[in-house]
BAKE-792132 format. One record per residue: residue in three letters; x, y, z of N, C-alpha, C, CB in turn. Coordinates in steps of 0.2 Angstrom, whole numbers, plus 5000, padded with zeros to 4 digits. Glycine has a CB too. Layout:
N
ALAXYZXYZXYZXYZ;...
***
This chain:
492
UNK508951245052508351225048508451155045508251275043;UNK509051145043509251085040509151025045509951075037;UNK509451045051509350995056508650975058509751015063;UNK508251025058507551015060507150975054507151085060;UNK507350995048507050955042507250875043507350975036;UNK507850865046508050795047507750765053508750785047;UNK507750805059507550775065506850765066507850815071;UNK506450815063505750815065505450745062505350865061;UNK505550725056505250655054505550595058505250645047;UNK506250605059506550555062506350535069507350565063;UNK506250595073506050585080505250565080506050655084;UNK504850595075504150575075504150495073503850615069;UNK504550475069504550405067504750355073505050385062;UNK505250375077505350335083504750345088505950365087;UNK504450405089503850405093503250365091503650485094;UNK503250355084502650315082502750245084502650325074;UNK503350225085503450155087503250145094504150135086;UNK503250195098503150185105502350205107503550235109;UNK502050235102501350255104500850195103501150315099;UNK500350185107499950135107499250155103499750105114;UNK499050215104498450235102498450255094498150305105;UNK498050225090498050235083497950305081497550185080;UNK497450335084497250405082497850455084496650425086;UNK498150445089498650485091499250475086498950475098;UNK499350415084499950405079499750435073500050325079;UNK499150425070498950455064499050535064498250435062;UNK498850565070498950635071499650655071498550655078;UNK500050615074500750625074501050625066501150575078;UNK500750575062500950575055500850635052500650515052;UNK500150665052499950725049500350785052499250735050;UNK500450785058500850845061501550845058500850845069;UNK501850795058502550795056502650805049502850725057;UNK502150785045502150805038502050875037501550765034;UNK501550905041501450975040501951015042500750995044;UNK502351005048502851035050503451035045503151015057;UNK503550975042504150965037503951015031504150895035;UNK503351015029503151055024503251135025502451045022;UNK503051155032503151225034503851245034502851235040;UNK504351195036505051205036505351215029505451155039;UNK505051175024505251185017505051245014504951125013;UNK504451265016504151335013504651395016503451345015;UNK504851385022505251435025505951435021505351425033;UNK506151375020506851375016506751405009507051295015;UNK506151395006506051424999505951495000505351394996;UNK505751525005505651595006506351625007505151615012;UNK506851595010507451615011507951575008507651625019;UNK508051575001508451524998509151544998508251524990;UNK509451545004510151555005510551495006510251605011;UNK511251495005511651435006511651415014512351445004;UNK511351365016511351345023511851285024510651325025;UNK512451295025512951245026513051225033513651265023;UNK513151155034513251125041513951085040512651085043;UNK514451115041515151085041515351055034515151025046;UNK515051085029515151055022514850995021515851055022;UNK514550955025514250895024513450895022514250845030;UNK513150945024512450965023512351035020512050945029;UNK511851035016511751105013511151105008512351135010;UNK510951165007510351175002510651214996509751205005;UNK510551194990510651234984509951224980511251204980;UNK509951254974509251264971509051194969509351304965;UNK509451144967509251074966508951044972509851034963;UNK509251054978509051024984508351054986509551044990;UNK508251124985507651154986507051124982507651234985;UNK507251114975506751084971506451014973506951084964;UNK506950974974506750904976506550894983507350854975;UNK506750944987506450944994505750964994506950984999;UNK505651014990504951034990504450984987504851094985;UNK504650944982504350894979504150834984504650864973;UNK504750814987504650764992504150784998505350744995;UNK504250845001503850865006503050865004504050925009;UNK502950894998502250904996501950834995502250944989;UNK502350794992502050724990501950684997502550684986;UNK502350695002502250665008501650685012502950665012;UNK501550755012500950775015500350745012500950855014;UNK500350745005499750715002499650645003499750724994;UNK500250605004500250535005499950525012500850505004;UNK500250565017500050565024499250575025500450615028;UNK498950615021498250625022497850565019498050695018;UNK498150545014497750485011497950425015498050465004;UNK498550415018498650355023498250355029499450355025;UNK498050415031497650425037496950395036497650495039;UNK496750415030496050395028496050315027495850425021;UNK496550285024496650215022496650175029497250205018;UNK497050205034497150165040496550165044497750205044;UNK496150225044495550225047495050175044495250295046;UNK495050175037494550125034494750055036494550135027;UNK495450035036495649965038495449955045496349965037;UNK495550005049495349985056494649975057495550045061;UNK494150015054493450005054493249935051493150065050;UNK493649915046493449855043493649795048493849845036;UNK494249805051494449755056493949745062495149765059;UNK493649805064493249805070492549775068493149885072;UNK492349795061491649765059491749685059491549795052;UNK492349665057492349585056492649555063492849575051;UNK492749595068492949575074493649545074492449515076;UNK494049575070494749555069495249605073494949545062;UNK495049645077495549695080495949655085495149745085;UNK496649655084497149615088497749655089497249555084;UNK498149635093498849665094499249665088499149635100;UNK499349605084499749605078499449655073499649535075;UNK498849665072498649715067498849785069497849715066;UNK498749805076498949865078499749875077498749875085;UNK500049825078500849825077501049835070501149765080;UNK500649805065500749825058500649895057500249775054;UNK500149925059500049995058500550035061499350015061;UNK500750015067501350055071501950055066501450025077;UNK502149995064502749995060502650035053502849915058;UNK502050025050501950065044502050135045501250045042;UNK501750165050501750235051502450255053501350255057;UNK502850215057503550235059503950235053503750185064;UNK503850185049504350175043504150235038504250105039;UNK503550255037503350315033503750375035502650325033;UNK503750385041504150445044504850435043503950455051;UNK505150375044505850365043506050375036506050305046;UNK505650355032505750355025505750425023505150325021;UNK505350475025505450545024506050575027504850585027;UNK506250555032506950575035507550555031507050545042;UNK507450495028508050465024508050505017508050395023;UNK507450515014507450555008507650625009506750545005;UNK507450655014507750725016508450725016507450745022;UNK508750675019509550665020509850665013509750615025;UNK509550625009509850615002509850684999509350574998;UNK509350724999509250784996509750844999508550814996;UNK509850845005510250895008510950875009510050915015;UNK511150815007511850785008512350825003511950715007;UNK512850855005513350885001513950835000513550955003;UNK514050785004514550735004514350675001514850725011;UNK514650644995514450594992514450524996514850584985;UNK514850525001514850465005514250465009515450465010;UNK514050525012513450535016512850515012513350595019;UNK512850545005512250535001512150455000512450564994;UNK512750424999512650344998512350315004513350314997;UNK512550335010512250315016511450325016512550345023;UNK511250385014510550405014510150365009510550485013;UNK510450355003510050314998509950245001510450314992;UNK510450215004510450145007509850145013511050125010;UNK509850205017509350215022508650215019509450275026;UNK508550245013507850245010507650175009507850285004;UNK508150125007507950055005507750025011508550025002;UNK508050035017507949995023507250025026508450005028;UNK507150085025506550115028505950095024506550195028;UNK505950085017505450075013505250005012505550115006;UNK505749955013505549885012504949865016506249845013;UNK504949875023504349855027503749885024504449875034;UNK503749945021503149975018502849935013503250045016;UNK503349905009503049865003502749795005503649844998;UNK503049775011502749715014502149725019503349675018;UNK501849785019501349795023500749755023501049865022;UNK500549725017499949685017500049615019499649685010;UNK500749595020500949535022500649475019500749535030;UNK500649475012500449405009501049385005499849415005;UNK501049335001501549304998501849344992501349234994;UNK501449384989501649424983502049484986501049444979;UNK501749514991502149574994502749554997501649604999;UNK502849495000503449475003503949464997503349405007;UNK503749434992504249424986504449494983503849384980;UNK503949534983504149604980504649644985503549644979;UNK504549634991504949664996505649634996504749665003;UNK505749574995506449544995506749554988506349464995;UNK506349554983506649574976506849644976506149564971;UNK506549694980506749764980507349764984506149804984;UNK507449734990508049734994508649704990507849695000;UNK508549644987509049614984509349654978508849544981;UNK508949674973509149714967509449784969508549724962;UNK509049814974509349884976509949874980508849924980;UNK510049824984510649814987511249804983510649754992;UNK511149764977511649754972511849824969511449704967;UNK511349864967511449924965511849974969510849964963;UNK511649974976512050014980512749994982511650024987;UNK512849924981513549904982513949934976513549824982;UNK513649934970514049954964514150034965513649944958;UNK513650064968513750144969514350154974513150174972;UNK514350104979514950114984515550104981514850064990;UNK515650054976516250044973516450104968516149984968;UNK515850134966515950204962516250254966515350224959;UNK516050264973516350314977517050294978515950314984;UNK517250234979517950214980518350234974518050134981;UNK518050224968518450244962518550314962518050214956;UNK518050354964518050424964518550454969517350454966;UNK518650414974519150434979519850424976519050394986;UNK519950364972520550354969520750404964520550284966;UNK520250424960520350474955520650544958519750494951;UNK520450554964520750614967521450604969520350634974;UNK521650554972522350534974522750524968522350484979;UNK522550494963522950474957523050544953522650424953;UNK522550584953522550644949522950704952521950664947;UNK522850704958523150764962523750744967522650804966;UNK523850684968524350664973524150674980524950704971;UNK523550694981523250704988522550684988523450774991;UNK522350664994521650644995521150704995521550595001;UNK520650714991520150764991519550734994520050794984;UNK519250764999518650735002518150734997518450785008;UNK517650684998517150674993516550724994516850604993;UNK516750784996516250844997516150874990516450895002;UNK515550894988515450924982515850984981514650934981;UNK515851024985516251094984516951074983516151134990;UNK517251034987517951014986518050984980518250974992;UNK517650934978517750904971517650944966517250844971;UNK517150994966517151044960517751084960516451084961;UNK517951104966518551154966519151114963518751174973;UNK519251054964519851014962519750974956520150974967;UNK519150984952518950934947519450934941518250954944;UNK519750984940520250984934520850934936520551054933;UNK520950924942521550874943521350804944521850904949;UNK520750784943520550714944520750674938519750714945;UNK520950614940521150564935520550544930521450504938;UNK520550564924520050554919519750474919520150574912;UNK520250434919520050364918519650334924520650314917;UNK519950354930519650334936518950364937520050344942;UNK518950434935518350464936517750444931518450544934;UNK517950424925517450394921517150324923517750384914;UNK517650284926517450224929516950234935518050174931;UNK517150284939516750294945516050324942517050354949;UNK515950364937515350384935514850324932515450434929;UNK515250284929514850224926514550184932515250184921;UNK514950164937514750124942514150164946515350114947;UNK514250224947513750264951513150274947514050334953;UNK513150274940512550284936512150214936512750294929;UNK512550164936512150094936511950084943512650034934;UNK512350104948512050094955511450134957512650104960;UNK511550194956510950244958510450234952511150314958;UNK510650214946510150204941509650144943510450194934;UNK509950094946509550044949508950064953509949984952;UNK509150114958508650134962508150184959508950174968;UNK508450214953508050264950507550224945508450314945;UNK507650164943507250124939507350134932506550154940;UNK508050144930508250144923508350074921508850184922;UNK508050064915508149994912508849984910507649984906;UNK509149924910508849864912508849844919509149804908;UNK509049894924509049884931508449894934509649924934;UNK507849894931507249924933506749864936506849954928;UNK507049804936506549744937506249744944506949684936;UNK506549774949506149774956505549824955506649804961;UNK505549864951505049924951504349904950505249974947;UNK504149864945503449844944503149804949503449804937;UNK503549754952503349714958503149754964503749654959;UNK503649794966503649844972503049884971504249874973;UNK502949924965502449964965501749934964502550014958;UNK501749874962501049844961500849814968501149784956;UNK501349794972501149754978501149804984501549704980;UNK501449864984501449904990500849944990502049964989;UNK500649964996500050004997500050064993499950025004;UNK499550094990499550154985499950214988498850174984;UNK499850224994500250284997500950274996500050305004;UNK501150214997501850194997502150204990502050125000;UNK501750174985501850174978501950254976501350144974;UNK501550294978501550364977502250394979500950404980;UNK502450374985503050404987503650374983503150394995;UNK503650304982504150274978504250304972504050194978;UNK503750314968503750334961503850414961503150314957;UNK503550454965503550524965504150554968502950554967;UNK504450524973504950554977505550514977504750564984;UNK505550444979506150414979506550404973506050334981;UNK506250394967506550394961506950464959506150384955;UNK506650514961506950584961507650584965506550634963;UNK507650554971508250554975508750524972508050524982;UNK508650464968509150424965509450474959508950364963;UNK508950504955509150544950509650604952508550574946;UNK509450634958509850684960510550664962509550714967;UNK510650594965511250574966511650564960511150504969;UNK511350544954511750534948511950604945511250504942;UNK511550654946511650724943512250754948511050764943;UNK512250734954512850764958513450744955512750744966;UNK513550684953514150654950514250684943514150574950;UNK513750694940513750724933514050794933513150724929;UNK513850824939514150894939514850894941513750934945;UNK515150844944515850844945516150824938516050784950;UNK515850774935516150764928516150824924515750704925;UNK515650864924515650924919516150974921514950954920;UNK516250974928516851024930517550994928516751034938;UNK517550934928518250904926518350904918518250834928;UNK517850934914517850934907517650874904518550954905;UNK517350824907517150764904516350754904517450704908;UNK516050814904515350814904514950774898515050884904;UNK515350784892515050754886515050674887515450764880;UNK515550644890515550574892514950554896516150554895;UNK514750594901514250574906513550584902514250624912;UNK513450634898512850654894512750594889512950714891;UNK513250564886513150514881512850454885513750494878;UNK513050434891512750374894512050394897513250364901;UNK511950454899511250474901510750464895511250544904;UNK510950484889510550484883510450404881510850514877;UNK510950364882510850294880510350264885511550264881;UNK510450274891510050244896509350274896510350244903;UNK509250334894508650364894508250334888508750434893;UNK508550334882508150304877507950224878508550304870;UNK508450194881508350114882507750114887509050084885;UNK507750154892507250144897506550164894507350194903;UNK506550214890505850234887505650174882505950294883;UNK506150144878505950094873505650034877506550074869;UNK506050004882505849944886505149954889506349924891;UNK505050014892504450034896503850034891504450094899;UNK503950064885503450064880503249994878503650104874;UNK503649954877503549884875503049844880504149844873;UNK503349854887502949824892502249854893503349824898;UNK502249914892501549954893501049924888501650024892;UNK501249894883500749864878500449804881501049854871;UNK500749774885500449704887500249704895501049654887;UNK500149754898499949754905499249744906500149824908;UNK499049704911498449694913498249714920498249614913;UNK498749734924498649764931498849834930499249724935;UNK498349874933498349954932498949984936497749984933;UNK499149954942499649974946500349964942499649944953;UNK500349904939500949884936501049934930500949814934;UNK500549944927500549994921500850064923499850004918;UNK500650084929500950144932501650134933500550174938;UNK501850084935502550064937502950074931502649994940;UNK502750044925503150044919503150114916502849994914;UNK502550154917502550224916503150264919501850254917;UNK503250244926503750274929504450264926503750254937;UNK504550194924505150184920505250224914505150104918;UNK504750234911504750274905504950344906504050274901;UNK504650374912504750444913505450454916504250464918;UNK505750404920506450404922506850414916506550354927;UNK506650374911507050384904507050454902506850334899;UNK506450484902506350554900506850594904505650574900;UNK506850584910507250634914508050624912507150614922;UNK508250564912508950544910509050574903509050474910;UNK508650574898508750594892508750674892508150574887;UNK508350704895508350774896509050804899507850804900;UNK509250774904509850784907510450774903509950754914;UNK510450714899510950704894511050744888510850634892;UNK510450774886510450824881510750884883509750834878;UNK510750904889511050964892510651024889511750964890;UNK510951084890510651144888509951154891510651154881;UNK509551174886508851184888508451114890508451214882;UNK508751064888508550994890508550984898508950944887;UNK509051014901509151014908508551044911509751034911;UNK508351104909507751134911507151094910507651204908;UNK507051064905506551014903506550964908506550994896;UNK507150934910507150884915506950904922507850854915;UNK507150964924506950984930506250994931507351054932;UNK505951024926505151034925504850964925504951074920;UNK505150924921504850854921504850814927505150814915;UNK505350824931505350794938504750814942506050804941;UNK504650884942504150914946503450884943504150984946;UNK503350884937502650874934502550794935502650884927;UNK503050754934502950684934502850664941503550644931;UNK503150694946503050674953502350684955503550714958;UNK502050744953501350764955500850714952501250834954;UNK500950704945500450664941500450594944500650674934;UNK501050564944501150494946500850484953501850464945;UNK501050524958500850514965500050524965501150574969;UNK499750574961499050574961498750514958498850634956;UNK499050484953498750424950498850364954499150404943;UNK499350354958499350294963498850304968500150294965;UNK498850364971498350374976497550364973498350444979;UNK497450384967496850374964496750294963496750404958;UNK497250264961497250184960497050154966497950164958;UNK497250184972497050154979496350164980497450184984;UNK496050224978495350234978494950184974495150304976;UNK495150174968494850124963494850054966495150124956;UNK495450034969495549974972495049954978496249964974;UNK494950014981494450004987493749994984494350074991;UNK493550014978492950004975492849934971492750064970;UNK493449924967493449864963493649804966493849884957;UNK494049804971494349754974494749704970493849704977;UNK495049734965495449704960495949754956495049664955;UNK496549724954496949764951496949754943497649764953;UNK496549704941496549684934496149734930496249614934;UNK496449754925496049804921495449774917496549834916;UNK495549714915494949684912494349674916495249614909;UNK494449674923493849664927493549734929494049624933;UNK493849784927493549854929493249884923494149894933;UNK492649894923492349934917491849984920492049884912;UNK491750034916491150084918491250114924490550044918;UNK491850134926492050164932491650234933492750184933;UNK491550264927491150334928490450324931491150364921;UNK490150264930489550254933489550234940489150204929;UNK490050194942490050174949490450214954490350104949;UNK490950244951491450284956491650354952492050244958;UNK491150394950491250454946491850494948490650494945;UNK491950514954492450554956493150524955492450574964;UNK493250454957493850424956493950414948493850354959;UNK493450404945493550394937493750454934492850364934;UNK493450514936493650574933494450594935493250634936;UNK494650584941495350594943495750544939495450584950;UNK495550484938495950434935496050454928495650364935;UNK495550474924495650484917496050554916494950494914;UNK495950604921496350664920497050654922496050714925;UNK497150604927497850594928498250554923497950554934;UNK497850514919498150474914498350524908497750414911;UNK497850564906497950624901498550664903497350664900;UNK498650674909499250714911499850674911499150734919;UNK499850614913500550574913500750554906500450514917;UNK500250554901500550534894500650594890499950494891;UNK500650654894500950714890500450754886501450694886;UNK499750744888499250784884499250854886498550754885;UNK499150904882499050974884498350984887499151024878;UNK498251024891498751084893499151064900498351144895;UNK499150994901499550984907500250994907499450904909;UNK500650994913501351014913501850974909501551034920;UNK501650904909502150854906502150874899501850784908;UNK501650894896501650914888502250964888501050934886;UNK502251014892502751074891503451044892502651124897;UNK503551004898504250974899504450934894504250944906;UNK504050884891504250844886504350884879503650794884;UNK504050934878504150974872504851014873503551024871;UNK504951034879505651064880506251014878505651094887;UNK506150954881506650904879506650894872506550844883;UNK506150884868506150874861506450934858505450864858;UNK506350994860506751054857507451044858506451114860;UNK507651024864508451014865508750964860508550994872;UNK508350914859508650864854508650894847508150794854;UNK508150924845508050954838508651014837507350984837;UNK508651054842509151114842509851084842509051154848;UNK509951024845510650994844510750954838510750954850;UNK510250954834510350914828510350834829510950934824;UNK510150814834510150744836509450714834510250734843;UNK509350704827508750684825508550614826508750694817;UNK509050574827508850504828508650494836509550454827;UNK508950544840508650544847507950564847509150584851;UNK507850614843507150644843506650594841507150714839;UNK506850554835506450504832506250454837506750474826;UNK506750424841506650374846506250394852507350344848;UNK506350454854505950484859505250494858506250554861;UNK505050524852504350524850504050464849504350564843;UNK504450414846504150344845503950314852504650294841;UNK504450314856504250284863503650324866504850284868;UNK503650384866503150424869502450404866503250504868;UNK502450394859501850384856501550314857501950384848;UNK502050264858501850194860501550194867502350144859;UNK501850234871501550234878500950274879502150274883;UNK500850324875500250364874499650314872500250424870;UNK499750274867499250234864499050174869499450204857;UNK499550144872499450094876499050114883500150064879;UNK499250164886498950184892498250214891499350244895;UNK498150254885497450284884496950224882497450334878;UNK497250174878496750124876496550084882497150074871;UNK497050074887496850034893496350074897497450014897;UNK496450134898496050174903495350194900496450234905;UNK495350204894494650214891494150164893494750234884;UNK494450104892493950044893493850034901494349974891;UNK494250054905494050054912493550104914494750064916;UNK493650164911493250224913492550224910493550284912;UNK492450204904491850214900491550144899491950244893;UNK490950144896490650074894490150054900491150024893;UNK489949994899489449964904489849944910489149894901;UNK489549964916489949944922489949874923489549974928;UNK490549854926490649784928490649774935491349754925;UNK490549834939490549824946489849834948491049884949;UNK489649824955489049834957488849904957488949804964;UNK488249914955487949984954487950024961487349994951;UNK487749984966487650014973488350004977487049984976;UNK488750044976489450044980489350094986490050064975;UNK489450064992489350104998489850164997489550065004;UNK489550224997489950284997490350305003489550344995;UNK490850335003491250345009490950405013491950365008;UNK491050415019490750465023491150535021490750455031;UNK490850585024491150655021491950655023490850705025;UNK492150635029492850645031493250595027492950635038;UNK493050535026493350485022493450505015493050415022;UNK492950535012492950565005493450615004492250585003;UNK493550665009494050715009494750685010493950765015;UNK494850645014495450615015495650575008495550565021;UNK495150545005495350504999495450544993494750454998;UNK495150594992495150634986495550704986494450644983;UNK495650724992496050794993496750794990496050815000;UNK497150744992497850744989497850734982498150684992;UNK497550684979497550684971497250744968497150624969;UNK496750774971496450834967496950894967495850854971;UNK497350904973497750954974498350944969498050964981;UNK498650884969499250864965499050874957499450794966;UNK498450854955498250864948498150934946497650824947;UNK497950974951497851044950498551074949497451084956;UNK499051054952499751074952499951064945500151044957;UNK499851004942500150984935499751024930499950904934;UNK499151034931498751084926499051154927498051084928;UNK499151174933499451244933500151254930499551264941;UNK500551204931501251214928501151204920501751154930;UNK500651174917500551174910500251244907500151124908;UNK499951284912499651344910500051404911498951354912;UNK500351404917500751464920501251434925500251514923;UNK501851464924502351444929502551514933503051424926;UNK502351514939502551574943503251594943502351564951;UNK503451654943504051684942504551644947504151754943;UNK504451644954504951614958505051534957504651614965;UNK504551504955504651434953505051424947503951394952;UNK504951464942505351464935506051484937505051514930;UNK506151534941506851544943507251484946506951614947;UNK506851454951507151394954507251344949506651374960;UNK506851334945506951274940507551294935506351264935;UNK507651354933508251374929508851364933508151454927;UNK508851384940509451374944509651304945509351414950;UNK509051264946509151194947509451164940508551154949;UNK509151184935509451154928510151174927509051184922;UNK510351234929511051254929511551204933511251324931;UNK511251184939511651134943511651064940511351134950;UNK511151054936511150984933511450984926510350964932;UNK511851034925512251044919511951074913512450974917;UNK511451114914511051144908511251224909510351134908;UNK510751254905510851334905510151354903511351354900;
***
């Protein structure tokens, strides 16, 4: 099953490069996404340990993040199909159909599928060296997606993404080297960088080398995760990438980097140094939340606003994991909720961009009159992502607050609530002006046809329904999986 999870999107991506027909290629995209989702459901139904030579495997944390990644990709594939159809129709209407434009779509579809394959490899990797390779593969697969529109700003964003993330991944590689040294210095023999072997021999690892390795891996993978102050690639990439790509970057890729950090934190905990790792996670978590809150106050681009919101929520994830205990459960639940809410918002932002033709918030007013469905989803998504009840992010953020209060860390709780409050005010104030009031857009906006409307709104609607459901009721199997994943993330 693990090999199928990896090979289905990989082979489909290679096939997409060879196919000439746009319709067949889009059908391949949807089919691969659906098959991948079906395989993940089958893995959830039979949550047993599926090891392949100790390098690949599924545990509860893998199942959680694999499920998130597959669900978001399916929603993004549906939206991408609608977007690509509209772009093709627009080119045909303007008489601009050409081989280069078809080649752009071919590269876009292929890279989407290869991006799914690389993220799947991150999630199922049990060897930290292989995990590093997979994280680097996600960068190479997603960079062309950011450059899809092929204008000056997207080129700059793609190069910035490649440069900053490459520096981060280089530091992570150095961290892996330090981790290997900690095994040989501490035990006198080389322990493979397999999670099971490292956990079994954690007591013998050299503490100084292990701490240095964790710091390098935290900064390296934290760069990919979007933790401040290593987050600077994220606003540009999210703002310039197509909305379906932004949804995957924010909802799925950042989780992959977070999982990489938590794999190393689990080794640190097994070695009796868990408190050291948790302190660093709390520090970077609060710093990310504070910096994001400040930048949210000054945003004029609604996609950049969502990007800084992602920085804030990655800080919430790091803080929850750093607090440990019930905070780790809150972090696991928050990863699920944030992924669904933010992906829905980026997909909806794409729908708004189709209508408004601008990303400037000051130029968009009265959406409820000109695009009522998109406006309703946009406002509901914003309420969800700022942690309003009854959406699931309210629950997960409350659990993390409880972890801080139960631990007597009042200064952490105060900083946490302050950052959340600033972000709440900044985002609600900006979005209320976009949704309500006198329309600034033409009243007669050409409505999409039935199939285009389904493709545009189905994904965000399902994802927002999921965020609402987790705020009202957690099904027993999902709650058990979250508890087990929290245990692997260092909680209880």
